[in-house]
N, C-alpha and C positions, 0 to 999 in steps of 0.2 A: 720229347717223349720221356716219361718218367721210368724209373727202374722198378716200380712196384711189381710184385708178383701177383698173379691173379688169385682171387679167392672164389671158391665154389666152381672152378673150371676143371674140366677133365684132364687137361694137360698144362703143366706149369711152364708156360712160355712167357717171357717178359716182353714188355713193349720195347725195351731197349734192344732185344734180339731182333725184332722186326725192323727197328730203325737202322741197326747196323747192316742188316741184309739189304735194305733199301739203298743204303749208301754204296754197298758193293755193286749192286745191280746198276745204279746210276753211273758209277765209274766205268762200267763196261758198255754203257749205252745200249745198243741193240735195236732191232726193228720191232714194230708193233705186232701183236699176235692176231688171232682170228677176230678179236673184238675191235681191231684197228685203232686202239688207244695207244698213242705215242707216250714216251716218257714225259714229255712236256705237258701233255694233256692230263696224265696221271698226277702230275705235280700241282695242277690247279686246285685239286681237292685233296692234297697230300695227307693232311691230318686225318680226315675222314676215311680215305682209302687205306691208310696204314692201320687205322683202328679196325676196319672191317676184316682185314687179313688177320690181325692179332686175335680178334674176337672169335672168328670162325676156326682158326687153328687151335686156340686154347680150349675151345668148347668141343672140339672134335667134329665140327660140322663143315669143315673146309672141303670143297670138291673142286678140282681144277677144271677150267673150261677146256674145250677142244683146242688142239694145237694147229696153227696154220702151216700148211705144207707148201714148201718153196722148192722148186727144182733148181739145182745148182750143177754146173758142168763138172764132170769128173776131171781129175788133175791131168790126165793124159789125152784129153780131148775126145774120148770115145763115149759119148752119151752123157746122161745126167743122173743125179741121185736126188732123193727127196730129203730135205732138211726140215725138221719140225721146229717151228718158232712159237714158243709159249707166250702168253700175254704177259705184260709187265707185272701185274699182281701175282701171277703164277710163278714168275721167275723169282720174285721176292720170297714167296712161300717155299719154293724149292731150295732157296739159299738158306733159309732158316733151318729146314730139315737137314740139308747137307752139312751145315756147320755143326749141328748137334750130333749127327751120326759120326762125322769125322772125329770129333772130340772123344767119342766113346771107343771107336774101333782103331784109331791110329796107334794107341799104345800097345795093342795086342798083335799088330802086324809084324811079321818077320822083317828084319832090316833089309833083306834082299828081295822082298816082295814089292814089285813096282806097278802091277796092273791096277788101273783105276785110281791111282794115287796122285795127289798133287805133286808137281815137280818143285823142289825147293830151290 
């Protein structure tokens, strides 16, 4: 994926950002979402799939698919809770957005603020 910036797009997202987000999602593996597309299946058309994500995000037309609901047992054995599993493509898009947001807001967080922040 080249590092060219988009021209004529609503949002300045590079293809490199999408590639790096994919690599991060790939490293964490994960289950398929509601579309039942595994990471291995997503990778069979990798270049086209990443292009679609980049194109939709940079043009402002990206809309996430539904999330697959999975029941998981509660830690103390009393019932279950619902875990939402996004599709592989959506995890990549979420990672692009999260990395951009984190880069902007991390410098303004108070040093003693720990909620919803990555553990170093």
